[in-house]
C-alpha positions as CSV (number, residue, x, y, z in Angstrom):
1,M,-14.0,37.2,-98.3
2,S,-17.4,34.3,-98.2
3,W,-18.9,34.3,-95.7
4,E,-18.4,30.9,-94.6
5,M,-14.9,32.2,-94.5
6,L,-16.1,34.5,-92.7
7,G,-18.4,32.4,-90.2
8,V,-15.4,30.3,-89.1
9,Y,-13.2,33.5,-88.7
10,R,-15.9,34.4,-85.4
11,L,-15.8,31.1,-84.6
12,L,-12.3,30.4,-83.9
13,S,-12.4,33.9,-82.4
14,S,-14.6,33.7,-80.3
15,I,-12.9,30.9,-78.3
16,P,-10.8,32.7,-75.5
17,L,-13.6,34.0,-74.9
18,F,-15.9,31.7,-74.7
19,V,-13.4,29.6,-72.6
20,I,-12.5,32.2,-70.5
21,I,-16.2,33.4,-69.2
22,L,-16.4,29.5,-68.7
23,N,-13.1,29.3,-66.6
24,L,-14.6,32.3,-64.8
25,Q,-17.9,30.9,-64.2
26,Y,-16.4,27.7,-62.3
27,E,-14.1,29.5,-60.2
28,G,-16.7,31.3,-58.8
29,A,-19.0,28.8,-58.3
30,E,-15.8,26.8,-56.9
31,G,-15.2,29.8,-54.3
32,A,-19.1,29.5,-53.3
33,T,-18.3,26.3,-52.6
34,N,-14.9,26.3,-50.8
35,A,-17.2,29.9,-48.8
36,Q,-19.8,26.7,-48.0
37,E,-17.1,23.9,-47.0
38,I,-15.6,26.4,-45.0
39,D,-18.9,27.8,-43.6
40,N,-19.4,24.4,-42.6
41,H,-16.2,23.7,-40.6
42,L,-17.0,26.6,-38.8
43,K,-20.2,25.9,-37.5
44,L,-19.7,22.6,-36.9
45,G,-15.9,22.8,-35.2
46,T,-18.0,25.6,-32.7
47,Q,-20.6,23.2,-32.3
48,L,-18.3,20.9,-30.9
49,L,-16.2,23.0,-29.3
50,S,-19.5,24.1,-27.1
51,A,-20.4,19.9,-26.8
52,G,-16.9,19.1,-25.0
53,Q,-15.7,17.0,-28.6
54,L,-12.6,19.0,-28.2
55,A,-10.7,16.6,-30.7
56,D,-13.3,16.0,-33.4
57,A,-13.4,20.1,-33.3
58,L,-10.0,20.5,-33.6
59,S,-10.4,18.2,-36.9
60,H,-12.8,20.7,-38.2
61,F,-11.4,23.7,-37.4
62,H,-7.9,22.2,-39.1
63,A,-10.5,21.9,-42.2
64,A,-11.5,25.1,-42.6
65,I,-7.9,27.1,-42.0
66,E,-6.8,24.8,-45.6
67,G,-9.2,27.1,-47.1
68,D,-9.0,29.8,-45.6
69,P,-5.7,30.6,-44.0
70,D,-6.4,34.5,-43.4
71,N,-9.4,34.2,-41.5
72,Y,-8.2,34.7,-37.5
73,L,-11.0,33.4,-35.9
74,T,-10.6,30.7,-37.2
75,Y,-7.2,30.7,-35.9
76,F,-8.2,32.2,-32.9
77,R,-10.9,29.2,-31.9
78,R,-8.4,26.1,-33.0
79,A,-6.4,28.0,-29.9
80,T,-9.2,28.3,-27.7
81,V,-9.0,24.0,-28.6
82,Y,-5.6,23.5,-28.2
83,L,-5.5,25.2,-24.8
84,A,-8.8,23.3,-23.9
85,M,-7.0,19.9,-24.7
86,G,-4.1,21.5,-22.4
87,K,-1.5,22.4,-25.4
88,S,0.0,25.6,-24.7
89,R,2.5,24.8,-27.1
90,Q,0.2,24.6,-30.2
91,A,-1.7,27.4,-28.9
92,L,0.8,29.7,-28.7
93,P,1.9,30.1,-32.8
94,D,-2.1,30.1,-33.1
95,L,-2.9,32.7,-31.6
96,S,0.3,34.2,-32.9
97,R,-1.2,34.6,-36.0
98,V,-4.4,36.1,-34.5
99,I,-2.3,38.9,-33.6
100,K,-0.7,39.2,-36.6
101,L,-3.5,39.4,-38.9
102,K,-5.7,42.1,-36.4
103,P,-3.1,43.0,-34.2
104,D,-6.2,45.0,-32.5
105,F,-7.7,41.8,-30.8
106,T,-6.8,42.2,-27.3
107,Q,-8.5,39.3,-26.0
108,A,-5.9,36.8,-28.3
109,R,-3.5,39.3,-26.8
110,V,-4.6,39.0,-23.1
111,Q,-4.9,35.1,-24.0
112,R,-1.2,34.5,-25.2
113,A,-0.2,36.4,-22.1
114,N,-2.4,34.6,-20.3
115,V,-0.3,31.4,-21.7
116,Y,3.4,33.2,-21.7
117,L,2.3,33.4,-17.6
118,K,1.5,29.8,-17.7
119,Q,5.0,29.2,-19.4
120,G,7.5,31.7,-16.7
121,K,7.9,34.2,-19.5
122,L,7.4,36.6,-17.3
123,E,8.5,39.4,-19.7
124,D,6.8,38.4,-23.3
125,A,3.5,37.9,-20.6
126,E,4.6,41.5,-19.4
127,T,5.5,42.6,-23.2
128,D,1.5,41.7,-23.9
129,Y,-0.3,42.9,-20.9
130,K,1.4,46.5,-21.2
131,E,0.2,46.0,-24.6
132,V,-3.4,45.4,-24.2
133,L,-3.5,47.7,-21.7
134,R,-2.6,50.6,-24.0
135,V,-5.1,50.1,-26.2
136,N,-7.4,49.7,-23.4
137,P,-6.1,50.8,-20.1
138,S,-10.0,49.3,-18.9
139,N,-8.6,45.6,-19.2
140,E,-9.3,44.1,-16.2
141,D,-8.1,40.8,-16.8
142,A,-4.6,42.4,-18.1
143,K,-4.3,44.1,-15.1
144,T,-5.0,41.7,-12.6
145,Q,-2.5,39.1,-14.2
146,L,0.1,41.7,-14.9
147,G,-0.6,42.7,-11.1
148,Y,1.2,39.1,-10.2
149,I,4.2,39.3,-12.2
150,E,6.7,41.0,-10.2
151,P,5.8,39.2,-6.9
152,I,6.6,36.1,-8.9
153,R,10.0,37.8,-10.2
154,D,10.9,39.0,-6.4
155,A,9.8,35.3,-5.1
156,I,11.7,33.7,-7.8
157,W,15.0,35.4,-7.1
158,E,14.5,34.7,-2.7
159,T,14.3,31.3,-3.7
160,E,17.6,31.1,-5.2
161,E,19.0,33.1,-2.2
162,M,17.2,30.7,0.2
163,M,18.4,27.1,-1.4
164,T,22.1,28.2,-1.5
165,Q,20.9,28.1,2.1
166,G,19.8,25.6,2.7
167,R,16.5,26.7,3.4
168,W,14.6,24.2,1.8
169,N,10.9,24.4,3.4
170,E,11.2,28.5,3.3
171,A,12.1,27.6,-1.0
172,I,9.1,25.1,-1.6
173,E,6.8,27.6,0.1
174,L,7.8,30.4,-2.5
175,L,7.5,28.2,-5.0
176,T,4.6,27.0,-4.6
177,V,3.4,30.2,-4.8
178,A,5.6,31.0,-7.5
179,I,3.9,27.5,-9.7
180,E,0.6,28.5,-8.7
181,K,1.2,31.2,-11.6
182,C,3.7,29.6,-13.4
183,V,2.0,26.5,-13.7
184,W,3.6,25.4,-16.9
185,D,7.1,26.8,-16.1
186,P,9.4,23.5,-15.9
187,S,12.4,24.9,-14.3
188,L,10.3,25.7,-11.3
189,R,9.5,22.2,-10.7
190,E,12.7,21.5,-11.2
191,K,13.8,23.7,-8.3
192,R,11.2,22.3,-6.2
193,A,11.5,18.5,-6.8
194,Q,15.2,19.4,-5.5
195,C,14.3,21.3,-2.8
196,Y,12.2,18.3,-1.9
197,M,14.8,15.4,-2.5
198,E,16.9,17.7,-0.3
199,I,14.3,17.1,3.1
200,G,13.8,13.5,2.2
201,E,10.3,14.2,0.0
202,H,10.9,11.5,-2.4
203,F,7.3,11.0,-4.1
204,K,6.6,14.8,-3.5
205,A,10.3,15.2,-5.6
206,I,8.3,12.4,-8.1
207,N,5.3,14.3,-8.2
208,D,7.2,17.5,-9.5
209,I,9.7,16.0,-12.3
210,K,6.8,13.9,-14.0
211,P,5.0,16.7,-15.7
212,T,8.3,17.7,-16.8
213,T,8.3,14.9,-19.6
214,K,5.3,17.3,-21.1
215,M,6.7,20.4,-20.9
216,R,9.2,20.2,-22.5
217,P,9.6,17.5,-25.8
218,D,11.7,14.5,-25.9
219,N,12.4,14.7,-22.7
220,T,14.2,12.2,-22.3
221,E,16.3,13.6,-19.1
222,A,13.1,14.4,-17.1
223,Y,11.8,10.5,-17.8
224,F,15.4,9.0,-16.4
225,R,15.4,11.5,-13.5
226,V,12.2,10.2,-12.3
227,S,12.7,6.7,-14.0
228,K,15.9,7.0,-11.2
229,M,14.1,8.5,-8.6
230,Y,11.4,5.8,-8.1
231,Y,14.2,3.4,-8.6
232,D,15.9,4.9,-5.1
233,V,12.3,4.5,-3.5
234,G,11.9,0.7,-4.5
235,E,9.5,1.3,-6.0
236,L,10.7,-0.7,-9.5
237,E,8.5,-1.7,-11.9
238,D,7.2,2.4,-11.5
239,S,10.9,2.8,-12.5
240,L,10.7,0.5,-15.9
241,V,7.2,2.3,-17.2
242,E,9.3,5.9,-17.2
243,V,12.9,4.7,-18.4
244,R,10.9,3.0,-21.2
245,E,9.6,6.1,-22.4
246,C,13.0,6.8,-22.4
247,L,13.4,4.4,-24.7
248,K,11.2,5.4,-26.7
249,L,12.0,8.5,-27.7
250,D,15.6,7.5,-28.5
251,P,17.0,4.0,-27.9
252,D,20.3,4.0,-27.4
253,H,20.0,6.4,-25.2
254,K,23.1,6.5,-22.9
255,S,21.9,6.6,-19.0
256,C,18.7,5.0,-19.6
257,F,19.7,1.6,-21.4
258,P,21.9,0.5,-18.4
259,H,19.6,1.6,-16.6
260,Y,17.1,-0.3,-18.1
261,K,18.8,-3.6,-17.7
262,H,20.1,-3.4,-14.7
263,A,16.4,-2.9,-13.1
264,K,14.5,-5.5,-15.7
265,R,17.1,-7.8,-14.9
266,L,16.7,-7.5,-10.6
267,N,12.4,-7.5,-11.3
268,K,13.2,-10.4,-13.0
269,L,15.0,-11.9,-9.3
270,Y,12.4,-10.8,-7.5
271,D,9.4,-12.2,-10.0
272,S,11.1,-15.8,-9.8
273,A,12.2,-15.5,-6.1
274,Q,8.0,-14.3,-5.7
275,N,6.7,-17.7,-7.3
276,F,9.0,-19.8,-6.0
277,I,7.3,-18.3,-2.1
278,N,3.7,-19.2,-4.0
279,E,4.8,-22.5,-5.2
280,G,6.2,-23.2,-1.7
281,R,10.4,-23.8,-2.8
282,Y,11.4,-21.5,-0.1
283,Q,15.0,-22.6,-0.6
284,D,14.6,-21.3,-4.2
285,A,13.3,-18.3,-4.0
286,I,16.1,-18.0,-1.3
287,A,18.9,-18.3,-4.1
288,K,17.0,-16.3,-6.3
289,V,16.7,-13.4,-2.9
290,E,20.2,-13.7,-2.5
291,A,21.4,-12.6,-6.0
292,A,18.7,-10.3,-5.9
293,L,20.6,-8.6,-2.9
294,R,24.0,-9.5,-4.6
295,L,22.9,-6.9,-7.5
296,E,21.5,-4.8,-5.1
297,P,23.4,-4.2,-2.2
298,E,22.9,-0.9,-2.1
299,I,19.5,0.9,-2.0
300,W,18.3,0.6,1.0
301,A,14.6,-0.4,-0.3
302,F,15.8,-3.2,-1.8
303,V,18.2,-4.7,0.2
304,L,15.4,-5.2,2.8
305,R,13.1,-5.8,0.9
306,S,15.2,-8.8,-0.2
307,K,16.0,-9.4,3.6
308,S,12.6,-9.3,4.2
309,K,11.8,-12.1,2.2
310,I,14.3,-14.1,3.3
311,C,13.2,-13.9,7.0
312,K,9.8,-15.0,5.6
313,C,11.0,-18.0,3.2
314,Y,13.6,-19.2,6.8
315,T,10.2,-18.7,8.9
316,E,8.0,-21.1,6.1
317,L,11.1,-23.4,6.0
318,K,10.9,-23.6,10.4
319,D,14.8,-23.5,10.2
320,V,14.8,-21.7,13.5
321,P,18.3,-20.0,13.8
322,H,18.5,-18.6,10.0
323,A,15.3,-17.4,10.4
324,I,15.4,-15.4,13.6
325,K,18.8,-14.3,11.9
326,A,17.4,-12.7,9.3
327,C,14.2,-11.5,10.6
328,G,16.7,-9.5,13.4
329,E,18.8,-8.2,10.2
330,V,15.5,-6.7,9.2
331,L,14.2,-5.2,12.1
332,E,17.8,-3.2,12.2
333,M,16.7,-1.8,9.5
334,D,13.3,-0.9,9.7
335,E,11.8,-1.8,13.8
336,S,8.8,-0.9,12.7
337,N,8.4,-3.2,10.6
338,I,5.5,-5.2,11.4
339,E,5.5,-8.9,9.5
340,A,9.2,-9.3,10.4
341,L,8.0,-8.8,13.9
342,V,5.3,-11.6,13.3
343,D,7.8,-13.6,11.5
344,R,10.4,-13.1,14.0
345,A,7.2,-13.5,17.0
346,E,6.4,-17.5,15.0
347,T,9.8,-18.4,15.1
348,Y,10.3,-18.0,18.3
349,I,7.6,-19.9,19.6
350,M,9.0,-22.9,17.5
351,A,11.9,-22.1,19.9
352,E,9.7,-22.4,22.7
353,E,10.4,-18.7,23.4
354,F,6.9,-18.0,24.5
355,E,8.0,-14.6,26.4
356,R,10.1,-13.1,23.6
357,A,7.5,-13.8,21.5
358,V,5.1,-12.0,22.8
359,E,8.0,-9.5,23.2
360,D,7.5,-9.2,19.4
361,Y,4.1,-9.8,19.3
362,Q,3.3,-7.2,21.1
363,K,5.6,-4.2,19.1
364,A,3.9,-5.1,16.2
365,H,0.2,-4.5,17.8
366,D,1.4,-1.4,19.5
367,L,1.8,-0.6,15.8
368,D,-0.9,-1.7,14.7
369,N,-4.4,-3.2,16.5
370,N,-6.3,-3.6,13.6
371,L,-4.4,-6.4,12.1
372,R,-5.9,-9.6,12.9
373,H,-3.3,-12.0,12.3
374,V,-1.8,-10.3,14.1
375,S,-3.6,-9.6,17.6
376,E,-4.5,-13.4,17.3
377,G,-0.6,-14.3,17.2
378,L,-0.1,-11.8,20.1
379,E,-3.2,-13.8,21.8
380,K,-1.7,-17.6,21.2
381,A,1.5,-15.9,21.8
382,K,0.2,-15.2,25.3
383,R,-1.9,-18.1,25.4
384,L,1.7,-20.9,25.0
385,L,3.9,-18.8,27.4
386,K,1.1,-19.7,30.3
387,Q,0.9,-23.0,29.0
388,S,4.5,-23.8,29.0
389,Q,4.3,-22.7,32.9
390,K,2.4,-25.6,33.5
391,R,2.3,-28.9,30.8
392,D,4.1,-28.5,27.9
393,Y,3.7,-32.2,26.1
394,Y,6.9,-31.8,24.2
395,K,9.0,-31.5,27.0
396,I,7.7,-34.1,28.6
397,L,8.4,-36.1,25.5
398,G,11.7,-34.5,24.7
399,V,11.0,-33.3,21.4
400,K,10.1,-30.5,19.2
401,R,7.7,-28.8,18.3
402,N,8.3,-29.4,14.7
403,A,8.2,-33.6,15.2
404,R,5.9,-35.5,12.6
405,K,4.2,-38.4,14.1
406,R,6.5,-40.8,14.0
407,E,9.5,-39.0,16.2
408,I,6.4,-38.9,18.9
409,E,5.6,-42.5,18.9
410,K,9.3,-43.6,18.9
411,A,10.2,-41.1,22.2
412,Y,6.5,-42.0,23.5
413,R,7.4,-46.1,23.3
414,K,11.2,-45.4,24.5
415,L,9.7,-43.3,27.7
416,A,6.8,-46.0,28.3
417,A,9.0,-48.9,28.4
418,E,11.7,-47.1,31.2
419,W,9.5,-45.4,33.3
420,H,6.9,-48.8,33.1
421,P,5.9,-48.9,36.8
422,D,7.2,-52.5,37.0
423,N,10.2,-52.0,37.0
424,F,10.3,-50.4,40.1
425,R,10.7,-52.1,43.7
426,S,9.8,-49.7,46.4
427,D,6.2,-48.0,46.6
428,E,7.5,-45.1,46.4
429,E,9.9,-45.8,42.8
430,K,6.5,-46.3,41.7
431,K,4.3,-43.6,42.7
432,V,7.0,-41.6,40.9
433,A,7.1,-43.6,37.9
434,E,3.5,-43.9,37.7
435,K,3.3,-40.7,37.8
436,K,5.7,-40.3,34.5
437,F,4.2,-42.3,32.5
438,I,0.6,-40.5,32.9
439,E,2.3,-37.8,31.4
440,I,3.8,-39.6,28.9
441,A,0.8,-41.2,27.7
442,A,-0.6,-38.3,28.3
443,A,1.4,-36.3,26.5
444,R,1.3,-38.8,23.4
445,E,-2.7,-39.0,23.9
446,V,-2.1,-35.2,22.8
447,L,0.5,-35.0,19.9
448,A,-1.2,-38.1,18.2
449,D,-3.7,-37.2,17.3
450,P,-4.2,-34.1,14.9
451,E,-7.2,-31.8,16.5
452,K,-5.4,-32.2,19.9
453,R,-2.6,-31.0,19.1
454,E,-3.5,-28.1,17.3
455,K,-5.4,-27.0,20.5
456,F,-2.2,-27.8,22.3
457,D,-0.1,-26.0,20.1
458,N,-2.5,-22.7,20.0
459,G,-1.5,-23.0,23.3
460,E,-5.1,-24.7,24.9
461,D,-4.1,-27.5,26.9
462,P,-7.1,-30.4,25.3
463,L,-6.4,-32.8,29.0
464,D,-7.1,-29.4,31.2
465,P,-10.2,-29.8,32.4
466,E,-10.8,-26.1,33.5
467,Q,-10.1,-25.7,30.1
468,Q,-12.2,-27.6,28.4
469,G,-15.4,-26.9,30.6
470,G,-14.8,-28.8,33.9
471,H,-14.4,-32.0,31.7
472,N,-12.0,-34.7,32.7
473,P,-10.4,-36.5,29.8
474,W,-9.7,-39.1,32.0
475,G,-13.1,-39.7,33.8
476,N,-13.1,-41.2,37.5
477,H,-12.6,-44.4,36.7
478,G,-8.9,-44.0,34.6
479,F,-8.2,-44.8,31.2
480,H,-6.5,-47.6,29.3
481,F,-3.2,-48.2,27.1
482,N,-0.9,-50.0,25.6
483,P,2.4,-48.4,26.3
484,F,4.1,-50.5,23.3
485,G,1.8,-49.7,20.8
486,G,-0.7,-53.2,20.5
487,Q,3.6,-55.1,21.2
488,G,3.1,-55.9,24.8
489,F,0.8,-55.7,28.0
490,N,-1.8,-53.6,28.8
491,F,-2.6,-51.7,31.9
492,K,-4.7,-49.8,33.3
493,F,-4.7,-47.2,35.8
494,H,-6.7,-45.7,38.4
495,F,-6.3,-42.4,39.6
496,N,-8.5,-39.0,40.9
């Protein structure tokens, strides 16, 4: 073999070894780099965990596990983050992985047992606590927690018996004790919610069912149940919020979808009615509310809501018969409804039934004496009652309290012409006519003047010297007036 051929042979034969050496050097460098990156992720994750930046810590532990899927401490740290975030379902697989990688790591087994206990998995928790105590009989945490399990079992068993016997309050007490330890057990909360519903504590039942929507994955039934519970107590907006969550999970849910359509339609009617009320279009508002009443005639809270709005609208319209009837229907359903009492009291004032107005305002005041509009309304009704026992300018002219100025002027002219003293011959008749004529003129004086009329409507007589600080509005020299509004004669009367 020539020296040239030998050189080529040696070169070729050395290539595989050279490549292997390069590969080994590369893999060693890459391994060192990976180990360094993993270590950096672990350090950063631990620092962020200590600082309470859980989401950022979690991302670093994810990266560390991807780089080294057999490091039990990384799984344990990630499980710690999950638990801090309230994600027990995600923490369990990590804790189980830790125990599989390092069976004698009792801290992970205690943590898993604690999760099982909180989830109400008593047998699993009991198994883990006993295993910890087998390895380390002096573990106080395991001893303490294991001691809770048997009493919880007994409480749950007794609760079942109490519920079958209708002993709801006793069952609630026992379930509350169990839930304090098994905080993530949805079945216990569902049982307590049932007990609360039986004794009429609807909002407490809702507060028990709501967390179960997160405790079970894709828990559409819980969302529907909470939505219905809110609906049944008249909380329409909250009902819609919960049913929308159900539809996010299942857009065609057989219970959630029809309930959503019904609740949305009812909500739209109430919104339209409120907009009409805000605009002063009370007849249009009544039409919308009556449509809502036809759509939902069964649920007490919505029937009361509808009738209350009708009561308010008829009061604003000054439609006395309909307002009294509508407000009366509200008070038959809820005798402590302050706003219905106030609305009916105002309607009674319009009807000049002042004693009844005082009665309604007094009831409202007895229910809550801190409401300013109720206190002011009560005082006004009392003044009007007292005033009605004296001189009533509306009655003098024979007009309603909501009469317009044109009606007042018309009634005044008619009565002034009828009771003009010149129409009477005898002195006795003239004296009676003069007195009547003065009353008519005084009534017109008050009711034709917006400021004086407002005072009178609030129970104050602007022509009463006692109520006006002793001032006589007529003076001692009589008064001048034209009973025919400029189309007749001027008359002057003197009186003391």
